[in-house]
KOLBA-415242 format. One line per 3 residues: their letters; for each residue x, y, z of N, C-alpha, C, O. Coordinates in steps of 0.001 Angstrom, whole numbers. Atoms other than C-alpha are relative to their C-alpha. Layout:
a	X/Y/Z/X/Y/Z/X/Y/Z/X/Y/Z; ...
% end
This chain:
mst	1058/717/-728/80501/10035/42623/-1345/351/-615/-1605/1513/-926; 1288/-223/645/77008/9598/41186/-989/646/957/-776/676/2169; 1054/-584/-819/73861/11351/42386/-563/-1024/962/-801/-724/2132
sel	573/1027/-868/72506/8063/43710/937/-367/1128/487/-643/2240; -966/297/-1057/75722/7391/45628/-2/1105/1043/101/831/2239; 69/-1110/-936/75534/10843/47168/-1227/-123/889/-1166/112/2095
ldg	1224/154/-766/71944/10185/48192/127/-1121/1011/-308/-984/2155; -140/1128/-888/72811/6816/49671/861/336/1208/700/-269/2268; -895/-345/-1080/75482/8457/51816/-543/1075/924/87/1397/1932
rsg	543/-1068/-823/73267/11148/53246/-517/-543/1326/-965/-1687/1409; 639/343/-1261/72177/11085/56858/-1505/119/-183/-1976/711/-1155; 1448/-72/97/68473/10711/57517/-497/1433/-77/-1377/1736/-882
lsr	437/-1388/-16/68097/14436/58293/358/698/-1299/-445/1456/-1843; -432/-619/1247/70095/15500/55245/-862/-476/-1166/-1241/308/-2036; 826/544/1074/68103/13177/53003/-1401/594/63/-1992/898/-973
lgf	1316/-611/-148/64852/14550/54422/8/1406/-586/-929/1802/-1278; -112/-1338/560/66040/18050/53558/26/-12/-1516/-598/824/-2169; -66/136/1455/66871/16931/50027/-1383/-284/-571/-1783/317/-1568
elr	1320/364/498/63431/15356/49598/-959/1192/92/-1768/1412/-810; 874/-1166/-141/61689/18478/50919/287/1030/-1079/-637/1621/-1638; -345/-962/1055/63604/20690/48489/-478/-488/-1363/-937/299/-2191
rha	437/542/1287/62804/18340/45615/-1511/113/-146/-2009/458/-1217; 1448/-133/60/59109/18293/46492/-414/1459/-184/-1401/1745/-862; 293/-1426/188/59154/22098/46722/170/384/-1475/-617/1155/-2022
rwa	-206/-283/1440/60575/22210/43175/-1137/-576/-829/-1633/87/-1740; 1107/601/747/57905/19793/41906/-1265/836/162/-2000/1053/-802; 1195/-810/-238/55193/21908/43533/75/1309/-776/-925/1778/-1319
ree	-187/-1261/720/56662/25069/41988/-177/-184/-1502/-790/653/-2164; 15/205/1441/57006/23586/38506/-1283/-645/-506/-1730/-344/-1612; 1162/744/479/53950/21295/38334/-1290/360/736/-2373/-90/361
gig	1189/-426/-719/51596/22899/40843/-256/-822/1250/44/-2015/1301; 295/657/-1265/50481/22082/44374/-997/-1132/-201/-875/-2193/410; 1028/1008/228/47464/20175/43081/575/-1312/-486/159/-2381/-39
klv	-614/1208/538/49615/17730/41137/791/-729/1083/754/-1957/1161; -782/613/-1073/51901/17142/44127/-914/-685/1009/-631/-1800/1449; 953/574/-952/48943/16544/46454/-591/-1287/-556/-761/-2265/172
eed	591/1180/624/47446/14079/43966/992/-1155/-29/642/-2280/326; -979/1066/153/50653/12125/43366/415/-582/1341/562/-1797/1469; -448/480/-1305/51707/11914/47008/-1160/-334/926/-963/-679/2091
qln	1196/381/-741/48113/11308/48129/-64/724/1347/-189/107/2405; -34/-814/-1209/48174/14176/50606/-1354/611/353/-1468/1314/1357; 1301/-614/-218/44486/15141/50362/-727/-716/1141/-1295/-1792/953
vfe	585/628/-1179/43202/14409/53863/-1505/-152/-142/-2088/-1082/416; 1446/67/166/39600/15111/52800/-410/-1188/-861/-1540/-1667/-767; 263/1180/812/39829/12276/50304/412/-1268/743/-278/-2284/664
rap	-535/1196/-638/41890/9864/52404/-783/-404/1252/-946/-1594/1522; 668/327/-1266/39957/10110/55682/-1236/-880/-187/-1363/-1885/513; 1164/878/181/36633/8688/54392/377/-1399/-473/-247/-2384/-79
vaa	-454/1301/486/38493/5906/52583/528/-831/1154/222/-2018/1265; -560/714/-1150/40380/4990/55753/-1100/-488/934/-1037/-1606/1445; 1105/387/-883/37166/4954/57792/-775/-1176/-589/-1183/-2085/134
rkv	716/1085/667/35481/2716/55247/774/-1318/121/181/-2382/300; -831/1205/-117/38403/279/55387/-105/-592/1412/-213/-1807/1574; 91/480/-1379/38241/70/59188/-1317/-732/209/-1354/-1806/809
wwr	1315/629/-151/34531/-700/59046/-45/-1332/-734/-529/-2322/-186; 65/1226/808/34919/-3296/56271/777/-1124/676/295/-2253/763; -824/1055/-590/37723/-5164/58013/-582/-512/1314/-371/-1669/1680
sth	598/441/-1257/35811/-5259/61295/-1228/-868/-236/-1625/-1637/639; 1231/758/276/32751/-6763/59602/158/-1061/-1081/-567/-2057/-1078; -133/921/1123/33991/-8543/56464/1444/-432/-256/1716/-1134/-1230
gve	-1403/288/247/37747/-8855/56809/306/-1490/-21/-367/-2285/635; -395/1410/86/39460/-12117/55948/766/-383/1263/1223/481/2011; -785/478/-1128/41140/-14264/58560/1473/333/-217/1940/410/-1353
agl	-1439/-255/99/44771/-13480/59332/660/-1138/-763/385/-2313/-517; -699/994/796/47005/-15245/56843/-655/-313/-1324/-95/-1052/-2133; 731/320/1224/44416/-15317/54057/-124/1187/-941/-945/1171/-1857
stp	-29/-1132/927/45131/-11968/52408/832/-373/-1224/1833/-1080/-1111; -736/263/1240/46280/-12127/48779/963/1144/-282/520/2282/-440; -950/-1063/336/49503/-10183/48093/-63/346/-1481/-146/-535/-2338
vfl	27/-489/1379/49454/-8056/44949/1156/984/-168/1319/1905/633; -1157/-864/238/52562/-6408/43502/-221/801/-1284/-415/239/-2361; 121/-896/1149/52255/-3392/41211/1404/414/-416/2092/1118/324
vgv	-1387/-180/426/55468/-3227/39202/47/676/-1375/-985/968/-1979; -202/-686/1271/56939/-1626/36082/1094/1042/147/2030/867/928; -995/-1069/-1/58907/1569/35478/-626/1263/592/-1793/1558/335
qrs	485/-1239/-589/58559/4804/37440/-548/944/-1083/-71/945/-2218; 645/-971/881/56370/7510/35844/-803/-693/-1101/-839/-231/-2241; 767/769/986/54157/4935/34113/-1472/-119/358/-2159/-1001/-156
gtn	1410/40/-363/50782/5639/35698/-323/-907/1162/-1491/-1214/1398; 261/906/-1114/51226/3383/38720/-786/677/1126/-1592/30/1795; 774/-712/-1021/49897/6066/41076/-1485/7/-354/-2344/-41/527
mvv	1381/17/460/46741/6118/38961/-667/-1323/361/-1816/-1349/803; 535/1323/-330/46262/2384/39463/-177/-139/1511/-1216/-604/1979; 72/99/-1463/47027/2550/43194/-1164/813/538/-1909/351/1402
rgl	1044/-880/-526/44667/5440/43749/-1387/-607/-169/-2255/-445/690; 1284/649/215/41793/3480/42244/-206/-1188/924/-1248/-1303/1570; 132/1189/-834/42451/212/44067/-75/358/1483/-748/-321/2258
ers	-13/-389/-1412/43079/2021/47346/-1385/422/475/-1673/357/1670; 1341/-416/-399/39489/3292/47297/-857/-1182/439/-1847/-1011/1150; 759/1181/-400/38259/-261/47711/353/-373/1434/1534/-421/1779
pef	-299/389/-1390/37914/-1287/51379/659/-1364/90/1155/-1746/1149; -596/1338/-7/39178/-4729/50366/1522/31/-129/2176/-1008/-41; -1439/-119/213/42709/-3373/49812/691/705/1158/244/1749/1631
avh	-962/-693/-854/45466/-2573/52267/1164/358/-916/1684/-509/-1618; -1004/-467/953/48047/-493/50396/1285/404/718/1263/1160/1690; -1322/-354/-515/51773/-257/51127/796/613/-1160/1330/-89/-2019
nen	-699/-708/1064/53324/2391/48914/1493/66/299/1947/-385/1351; -1465/-8/-106/57039/3032/48383/529/784/1194/1671/592/1611; -450/-797/-1149/57194/5492/51272/-390/-627/1341/-229/0/2388
drr	367/702/-1220/55924/2929/53805/1262/-628/600/1756/-1635/93; -1283/428/-558/58977/2456/56020/-69/-1364/669/965/-1972/944; 106/1332/-590/57613/-717/57540/441/-1074/-1009/990/-2109/-632
vfh	-243/998/1039/58049/-2524/54225/1123/412/-954/1760/-441/-1572; -985/-497/961/60401/-293/52192/1132/742/705/940/1385/1737; -1147/-795/-413/63855/1130/52720/505/745/-1222/1024/143/-2161
rye	-386/-838/1144/64587/4040/50376/-583/-544/-1297/121/-716/-2292; 805/409/1161/61907/2824/47953/234/-1436/-444/-360/-1867/-1432; -213/1402/335/63190/-764/47863/-623/-882/1073/-579/-566/2262
lks	612/928/-948/61365/-3701/49438/1029/-540/984/2181/-781/623; -829/687/-967/62806/-5111/52611/-74/-1508/-282/-499/-1903/-1368; -95/1437/240/63222/-8885/53020/-1364/-630/-286/-2408/-88/74
lgi	1228/746/252/60671/-11417/51826/-683/-364/1319/-1910/-417/1393; 577/332/-1296/60205/-12361/55473/-864/1125/544/-1937/871/1092; 773/-1146/-480/59023/-8849/56353/-1271/153/-821/-2347/380/-268
vrh	1178/-101/864/56695/-8718/53346/-1002/-1093/357/-2202/-837/456; 874/1131/-349/55318/-12160/54245/-703/254/1334/-1882/-64/1489; 590/-292/-1310/54752/-11042/57851/-1118/1033/-126/-2173/883/490
vvg	1013/-1047/195/52846/-7923/56743/-1251/-588/-638/-2370/-286/-223; 1151/647/647/50639/-9996/54448/-720/-904/1000/-1949/-934/1046; 596/926/-964/50093/-12558/57208/-851/684/1051/-1818/104/1545
esr	759/-755/-1003/48835/-9887/59607/-1234/684/-580/-2145/1053/161; 1034/-806/638/46532/-8229/57084/-1375/-652/91/-1518/-1859/-100; 1393/449/26/42752/-8510/57445/-684/418/-1286/-1855/107/-1501
arf	565/-402/1286/42234/-6981/54010/7/-1190/-952/849/-2081/-833; 46/1094/963/41278/-9281/51172/1250/-2/-876/1748/-1054/-1274; -1204/-139/806/44232/-7924/49195/974/937/705/572/1960/1261
tlf	-1048/-869/-529/47530/-6471/50404/865/418/-1183/1590/-396/-1754; -633/-514/1210/48944/-4261/47652/1313/701/322/1373/1547/1214; -1310/-647/-114/52608/-3269/47361/352/616/-1359/-44/111/-2410
kpl	-451/-629/1254/54166/-922/44797/1527/52/-15/2107/1120/179; -1465/60/-50/57812/-2063/44605/640/217/-1371/1240/-704/-1927; -512/-256/1350/58841/-382/41337/1502/-251/-97/1990/-723/-1123
cds	-1455/221/17/62525/-540/42283/351/-1480/64/1505/-1859/-131; -228/1445/-92/62103/-4301/42713/-693/-750/-1135/-960/-1945/-1010; 681/666/1106/60437/-5035/39375/807/-1171/-533/240/-2134/-1051
hrt	-856/1102/459/63418/-7233/38508/-135/-1235/886/391/-2295/548; 220/1130/-920/62373/-9478/41430/-1424/-533/-83/-1841/-1309/777; 1406/378/64/58798/-9990/40271/-188/-1510/27/-1068/-2009/729
dql	135/1462/-1/59290/-13698/39544/292/-579/1378/-357/-1535/1802; -328/456/-1357/60877/-14161/42974/-1161/286/952/-1514/-556/1778; 1115/-372/-864/58014/-12320/44672/-1195/-915/-228/-1911/-1251/714
ldh	1124/876/316/55482/-14509/42894/251/-1446/434/-660/-2126/905; -292/1426/-195/57251/-17838/43363/521/-365/1379/416/-1521/1790; -698/356/-1240/59031/-17590/46709/-443/795/1224/217/748/2262
lgt	441/-774/-1160/57044/-15296/48984/-486/-931/1117/-266/-649/2295; 401/981/-1004/55507/-18300/50747/-1251/341/777/-1420/-128/1902; 1260/-322/-668/52108/-16829/51622/-1040/-1076/-300/-927/-1821/-1273
tmp	1062/988/201/49001/-18954/51973/-719/233/-1323/-934/-704/-2092; 658/-356/1247/47258/-17126/49142/1062/337/-1042/1968/1116/-750; -1013/-249/1030/49251/-17098/45872/36/1477/-391/-1015/2090/-576
pra	-113/-1412/392/50595/-13632/44962/-454/237/-1438/-540/-689/-2244; 351/-447/1343/49506/-11695/41886/860/1221/-322/1341/1900/585; -795/-1168/407/51355/-9026/39864/-677/742/-1130/-1253/140/-2036
iwa	501/-890/1047/50256/-6067/37756/1193/771/-538/1851/1501/204; -1104/-740/628/52836/-4717/35296/-612/1165/-774/-1297/958/-1776; 528/-1196/667/51943/-1132/34319/1091/624/-854/2235/749/-416
yrg	-987/-644/866/53668/525/31386/-624/1197/-707/-1842/1295/-857; 389/-1210/717/53516/3825/29540/849/95/-1250/1973/-405/-1272; -789/-190/1209/54638/4741/26041/1311/699/311/1387/1520/1225
meg	-1335/-525/-301/58309/5637/25891/33/1517/62/564/2078/1021; -100/-1473/22/57885/9310/24926/-695/632/1198/-160/1552/1817; 719/-558/-1143/55285/10010/27591/752/-204/1295/828/693/2135
rvr	-738/278/-1215/57335/8330/30254/1267/830/81/1616/1313/1158; -1232/-788/2/60536/10127/29206/-295/1453/350/431/2058/1140; 350/-1391/-316/58837/13537/29296/-300/154/1492/151/1106/2129
ssl	353/-62/-1421/57429/12819/32749/1241/-159/875/1398/539/1877; -1221/228/-781/60768/11512/34018/917/1213/-26/1468/1602/1004; -864/-1182/100/62711/14502/32721/-561/1151/820/191/1922/1416
skf	633/-1072/-764/60186/16839/34332/215/-190/1497/447/776/2225; -64/238/-1443/60386/15167/37727/1404/-319/491/1812/152/1553; -1312/455/-458/63854/13584/37898/1167/612/-770/2329/371/-443
rdh	-1033/-664/802/65737/15653/35301/995/-1001/-580/580/-1920/-1286; -995/850/665/69015/13945/34326/412/-1213/838/1480/-1782/613; -395/1093/-892/68995/11242/37009/231/-1308/-761/1181/-2033/-468
nlt	-199/1221/776/68562/8406/34496/1327/21/-736/1979/-1016/-859; -1286/-123/684/71585/9710/32585/1143/-314/964/2061/-1059/621; -1043/246/-997/73717/9711/35736/112/-1480/339/1208/-2039/377
vma	19/1407/-402/72667/6199/36720/453/-904/-1138/1274/-1797/-930; -340/875/1121/72934/4642/33264/1472/146/-399/2109/-827/-801; -1424/-211/291/76358/6204/32686/857/-758/1006/1880/-1339/641
dia	-722/758/-1016/77526/4691/35965/-27/-1498/-310/995/-2176/-202; 119/1420/333/76212/1263/34938/887/-339/-1197/1561/-1369/-1199; -831/232/1183/77931/1552/31548/1478/-54/369/2250/-797/-236
agr	-1405/-47/-425/81201/2337/33338/332/-1077/1025/1476/-1172/1469; -240/1059/-970/80790/-611/35715/38/464/1430/578/-230/2292; -6/-539/-1356/80262/1576/38781/-1316/-319/718/-2389/-294/115
sle	1169/172/-871/77882/789/41649/-1031/-955/-597/-2219/-640/-661; 900/964/621/76410/-2280/40004/-913/-687/1012/-1763/-1492/629; 888/579/-1006/74772/-3241/43294/-1311/771/101/-2256/283/720
rwq	1235/-785/-78/72143/-502/42885/-1134/-721/-743/-896/-1542/-1629; 1151/713/557/68631/-1608/41967/-123/170/-1508/-600/-738/-2189; 147/-222/1443/68781/-76/38482/799/-983/-838/485/-1204/-2008
aqg	-851/939/735/71464/-2589/37500/-382/-1457/240/206/-2360/-355; 341/1369/-352/69764/-5644/38956/-896/-648/-1058/-1723/16/-1683; 851/761/904/68195/-8338/36812/328/144/-1471/-347/-441/-2319
lrp	-334/-226/1405/69894/-7190/33621/838/-1158/-534/1816/-1569/90; -736/1087/625/71082/-9943/31323/1333/507/-544/1485/1705/-781; -1296/-420/553/74682/-9915/30024/-140/768/-1310/573/1747/-1532
etm	165/-707/1274/73466/-8873/26572/-571/1398/191/-301/2305/-596; 518/-1342/-295/71577/-5971/28122/1117/899/496/1185/2071/126; -1150/-765/-467/74722/-4849/29924/891/388/-1174/1392/1511/-1227
eli	-802/-312/1189/76613/-5064/26627/-654/1105/-808/27/1995/-1317; 724/-1039/728/73933/-2975/24974/225/1358/647/510/2334/-48; -200/-1265/-707/74234/-277/27638/1411/535/-246/1597/1730/-474
rsf	-1392/-425/187/78015/-197/27251/317/382/-1450/1332/1024/-1718; -292/-242/1418/77757/30/23457/-210/1444/-432/188/1819/-1535; 277/-1384/374/76656/3669/23494/1127/925/453/1873/614/1380
dwe	-977/-1023/-347/78863/6755/23619/-584/864/1110/-1420/1731/860; 593/-698/-1134/78128/8074/27079/529/1418/173/19/2171/1003; -440/-1397/10/80097/11253/26479/-978/864/-793/-1096/2065/-550
qmt	935/-723/865/77488/12217/23875/-1467/-240/372/-2358/396/-191; 1373/370/-353/74396/10710/25527/-744/1173/637/-194/1884/1478; 838/-1063/-556/71563/13140/26312/-906/-566/1087/-1131/-1776/1130
pas	930/489/-1021/69201/12938/29302/-1215/-714/-588/-1672/-1716/-38; 1177/624/612/66278/12114/26978/321/-1391/-522/-458/-2323/-320; -378/1309/530/68123/9262/25253/285/-986/1126/-85/-2156/1037
asa	-283/875/-1139/69348/7871/28581/-1290/-441/673/-1411/-1596/1080; 1271/348/-606/65818/7988/29983/-752/-1004/-860/-1404/-1907/-335; 642/952/905/64508/6183/26902/652/-1377/118/-39/-2396/106
lfw	-701/1273/-161/67185/3503/27294/-372/-656/1329/-533/-1874/1402; 431/530/-1291/66248/3127/30957/-1395/-614/-127/-1643/-1700/397; 1344/537/257/62597/2664/29883/110/-1360/-674/-616/-2292/-328
yvr	-147/1236/764/63761/-43/27484/506/-1149/886/-97/-2222/910; -606/1114/-743/65962/-2088/29830/-880/-451/1166/-863/-1626/1533; 851/402/-1114/63467/-2021/32691/-1279/-679/-489/-1738/-1641/128
nrl	1220/637/492/60382/-2848/30603/267/-1339/-674/-618/-2194/-706; -279/1292/621/62115/-5678/28775/137/-1101/1048/143/-2283/706; -19/995/-1066/62379/-7396/32159/-1272/-848/-18/-1247/-2012/384
lfd	1235/766/95/58767/-8436/31585/216/-1269/-822/-334/-2325/-509; -265/1146/867/60052/-10735/28846/1223/-790/472/1244/-2018/377; -1191/697/-495/63474/-11527/30315/-332/-932/1158/301/-1974/1328
ldl	405/805/-1152/61740/-12881/33419/-1131/-971/-337/-1653/-1656/543; 1072/905/452/59161/-14810/31344/-1308/251/747/-1996/-686/1152; 1224/-358/-717/56300/-12926/32984/-1210/169/-915/-2352/75/-465
adr	1079/-394/901/54262/-12113/29887/-1091/-1055/-136/-2258/-712/-326; 977/1077/213/52554/-15523/29633/-485/-634/1292/-1209/-1629/1262; 422/583/-1271/52040/-16174/33335/-1456/360/301/-1860/1505/98
pdv	1398/-298/-325/48397/-16476/34440/-173/850/1248/-1264/1365/1495; 87/-810/-1211/49206/-14657/37701/532/1421/-217/781/2145/747; -496/-1335/348/50403/-11508/35887/-921/612/-1069/-1336/-70/-2006
vvv	677/-741/1070/48496/-8872/33905/815/1238/-333/1477/1816/530; -704/-1185/481/49956/-6053/31830/-1047/1058/-337/-2016/784/-1045; 970/-1081/156/48145/-2708/31850/674/1199/-660/1761/1614/-258
syr	-521/-1138/750/48685/175/29430/-545/1320/542/-1753/1480/716; 404/-1347/-433/48637/3778/30667/-856/670/-1066/-1876/1290/-763; 749/-621/1098/47458/4936/27258/-1432/-537/-54/-2377/219/-278
hlv	1321/608/-1/44558/2499/27410/-808/469/1205/-2011/706/1092; 696/-433/-1209/43708/3536/30977/-614/1384/-146/-1747/1606/280; 528/-1360/101/43301/7212/30132/-966/148/-1176/-1749/1097/-1224
kdp	908/-46/1150/41483/6477/26870/-1337/-655/329/-2396/-120/0; 1217/754/-313/38985/3906/28162/213/-746/1319/417/-1960/1321; -345/615/-1296/39494/3270/31899/-882/-1189/366/-396/-2164/939
rha	904/1116/-335/36425/1035/32278/450/-1288/-690/448/-2358/-82; -431/1163/773/37683/-1306/29568/1387/-448/438/1645/-1647/540; -1402/323/-300/41367/-1127/30566/177/-691/1349/1113/-1470/1530
iep	-172/549/-1345/40829/-2087/34200/-508/-1436/108/-244/-2105/1107; 600/1330/-80/38995/-5339/33376/994/-1124/274/702/-1979/1110; -934/1093/-302/42098/-7604/33285/440/-27/1467/647/-1100/2034
vln	-382/-54/-1415/43061/-6407/36774/-1111/-580/865/-852/-1360/1782; 1127/496/-786/39597/-7103/38134/-141/-1504/-122/-427/-2189/860; 137/1436/201/39518/-10551/36619/1167/-781/589/992/-1912/1042
llg	-1146/631/-651/43015/-11371/37857/-277/-204/1482/119/-1214/2065; 221/13/-1445/41836/-10622/41387/-1381/-505/389/-1675/-647/1576; 1339/472/-319/38269/-11870/41117/-885/1074/582/-1703/800/1460
lrf	773/-1139/-488/36765/-8423/41704/-1111/363/-971/-1047/42/-2158; 1049/-575/833/33592/-6815/40418/316/1476/-247/1040/2108/523; -256/-1395/338/33618/-3418/38765/-690/942/982/-1840/737/1371
drd	507/-1063/-866/33159/-375/41000/462/1312/-626/1651/1488/-892; -366/-1255/679/33072/3094/39462/1031/813/784/1744/1629/200; -1008/-701/-791/35197/4395/42350/1418/-355/-444/2354/416/-233
lia	-1330/430/436/38095/2437/40855/560/882/-1105/1777/977/-1264; -452/-807/1136/38239/4769/37852/-508/1434/56/-273/2207/-873; 614/-1334/-87/36425/7904/39069/1029/1117/-52/707/2232/-464
hid	-1043/-1025/-59/39731/9768/39487/726/181/-1328/1546/1090/-1457; -719/-49/1281/40895/9153/35889/-716/949/-953/-1901/777/-1239; 549/-919/992/40353/12018/33458/102/-656/-1366/1177/-724/-1961
rre	-1/699/1278/39318/10180/30326/321/965/-1134/-244/2056/-1217; -359/-803/1159/40905/11534/27168/421/-914/-1141/876/-2037/-922; -255/823/1175/41425/10290/23651/1466/-333/-157/1815/-1401/-660
sas	-1435/228/108/45195/10644/23817/638/233/1348/155/1048/2134; -674/-134/-1289/47603/10294/26734/616/1368/171/872/1785/1301; -592/-1336/-96/49056/13707/25925/-289/764/-1268/-562/178/-2315
vak	179/-847/1171/48649/16632/23588/1178/-220/-936/2309/-417/-494; -1072/213/974/50617/16235/20363/1134/987/233/908/2192/347; -1164/-830/-258/54132/17536/20923/1087/-319/-1002/1048/-1348/-1676
ipl	-1146/262/861/57328/17839/18970/739/-1210/562/1028/-1248/1758; -687/1197/-499/59069/14435/19187/1311/356/693/2020/1273/279; -1256/-204/-717/61938/14271/21634/1176/-412/-874/1056/-1310/-1707
eid	-1216/370/732/65458/14147/20222/652/-1166/742/1313/-985/1765; -493/1233/-627/66401/10561/21053/845/-757/-1008/519/-811/-2194; -880/791/842/69199/8437/19679/-835/-946/-870/-1658/-1692/-340
pri	835/808/899/67725/6698/16564/5/-1490/335/-1027/-2151/216; -54/1424/-330/68922/3250/17643/-846/-287/1240/-1563/-1286/1291; 801/188/-1202/67360/3646/21071/-1486/144/-328/-2308/-636/153
ram	1406/-199/369/64127/4977/19563/-553/-1242/-703/-1671/-1667/-414; 465/1179/732/63866/1985/17228/-211/-1182/944/-1203/-1901/820; 148/1087/-961/64430/-494/20077/-1245/197/859/-1989/-748/1119
caa	1152/-304/-844/61818/1247/22215/-1304/-211/-760/-2276/-723/-205; 1213/176/799/59283/1256/19377/-351/-1478/-137/-1518/-1856/-39; 238/1437/140/59708/-2490/18872/-486/-596/1318/-1393/-1429/1329
lee	411/524/-1292/59414/-3183/22594/-1408/469/357/-2188/-283/941; 1341/-507/-295/56345/-968/22895/-1058/-802/-751/-2143/-1045/-222; 921/849/751/54671/-3027/20179/-217/-1335/707/-1337/-1845/755
rld	122/1264/-732/55403/-6185/22164/-847/186/1261/-1693/-652/1575; 776/-269/-1205/54009/-4636/25345/-1479/189/-331/-2351/-321/372; 1390/-204/421/50867/-3507/23516/-667/-1331/-332/-1828/-1556/8
ava	555/1298/391/50389/-7015/22126/-321/-844/1229/-1351/-1516/1273; 247/770/-1221/50700/-8592/25570/-1201/575/750/-2060/-175/1216; 1130/-624/-691/48307/-6072/27127/-1315/-369/-680/-2310/-640/-9
qah	1203/375/726/45786/-6826/24391/-353/-1466/235/-1519/-1809/431; 240/1427/-247/46205/-10574/24852/-556/-230/1400/-1434/-1071/1590; 482/158/-1370/45672/-10222/28597/-1440/482/118/-2216/-52/911
her	1390/-448/-42/42493/-8301/27982/-916/-1022/-657/-2023/-1260/-175; 841/967/709/41172/-10877/25553/-195/-1282/784/-1200/-1971/607; 150/1222/-790/41786/-13715/28002/-877/232/1221/-1278/-719/1893
avp	804/-321/-1176/39807/-11893/30687/-1469/-281/-291/-1957/-5/-1387; 1432/224/139/36211/-12943/31234/-717/1308/309/-173/2137/1038; 726/-1251/-259/33553/-10169/31266/-275/172/1484/-517/-802/2197
vhp	308/-284/-1396/33009/-8472/34607/-1368/666/82/-1842/1269/-880; 1321/-590/-182/29703/-7337/36033/122/1509/176/1097/1981/761; -86/-1462/-60/28937/-3595/35772/-370/594/1347/-239/1803/1538
tvp	396/-536/-1297/27715/-3275/39348/784/-664/1115/1406/-1710/928; -748/500/-1155/29204/-3814/42772/-886/-921/817/-1997/-534/1179; 810/898/-821/27968/-6843/44710/76/394/1464/784/1331/1830
apa	-116/-205/-1449/27436/-6955/48441/1413/-334/425/2057/-1177/-198; -1365/284/-451/30721/-6924/50380/211/-1489/226/-705/-2215/614; -320/1415/-154/32485/-10267/50506/-180/-436/1440/85/325/2371
rpt	155/563/-1351/31694/-12503/53472/1359/-399/553/2301/-580/-217; -1285/395/-589/34462/-13437/55908/541/-1301/-545/1749/-1530/-489; -470/1274/524/34603/-16887/54303/597/129/-1376/1253/-800/-1848
drg	-599/-209/1313/35591/-15401/50938/1494/186/190/1919/1067/938; -1424/13/-295/39305/-16039/50762/862/544/-1120/2026/166/-1249; -859/-656/986/40466/-13951/47843/-115/-616/-1365/-1030/-1388/-1653
aa	30/423/1391/41281/-14628/44242/169/-1501/-113/827/-2141/708; -131/1430/242/40968/-18103/42849/1372/-353/-480/1656/-1524/-733
% end
């Protein structure tokens, strides 16, 4: 039985215990500060933001039913928390993260009807969801949600090596367990196996899973999930933008522009104030030992992702460097 199957079979109390032990390990290995930042546990930071949102919605909130749904998708450990943390600071956003039980069940979105209802009730200009486990449903979320305001999607990606290192640090060999199960035809109903084309399934099965390492399996997982951007024909859609983690940490002001233009927002320094700008996403390290065929596929896909991210930036119109007065109640979201 796989790790994911064991987790799925746990009782609520047992699963809570598992999550607490896992968070304790993350805190021990990566530090309390990192855990607080990732899980957004800093009450001194969250309280003022929450108060600002209450005030904004009482004075400038949109009418019920006129909130624009925004889906932040991609692969786990790709800088999505960084994007959420910035957008969440804006009073115009209501944020529903993966641990929001009203909308998510074990990190997966509930029905479109529930999502539509949450958006319909929202007084925020934008209602943001982070359904990473549902990235294979991005086209469905955009085309069939049925909200008054058309949905938008942000696909965030990180370079393969950086994402693999982060995944191994936080999830250890979980990608290996899951991908081996998929290769063997087990538990194909799990989210990791959804949306994969027949040729992708053949590719997964073509590897020797007796010899596969956690790093190579994690790299392959990065590949099959990020190629969904192209398999679902999302790259050329005007309601989707692709954002690079490497670009965000190198030049956050420049990198965030496509997101702002997708949503019709003006630049606010609070959106990027939490990002530690650095020339490289990570200090130079010894390359991971990854299956050469997988590494080559990932390198080619990363080039495609970089090209799309650049194209999306070039199609964006310049944004103003200052924040305008809050939107009036008649402002109904992105065009």
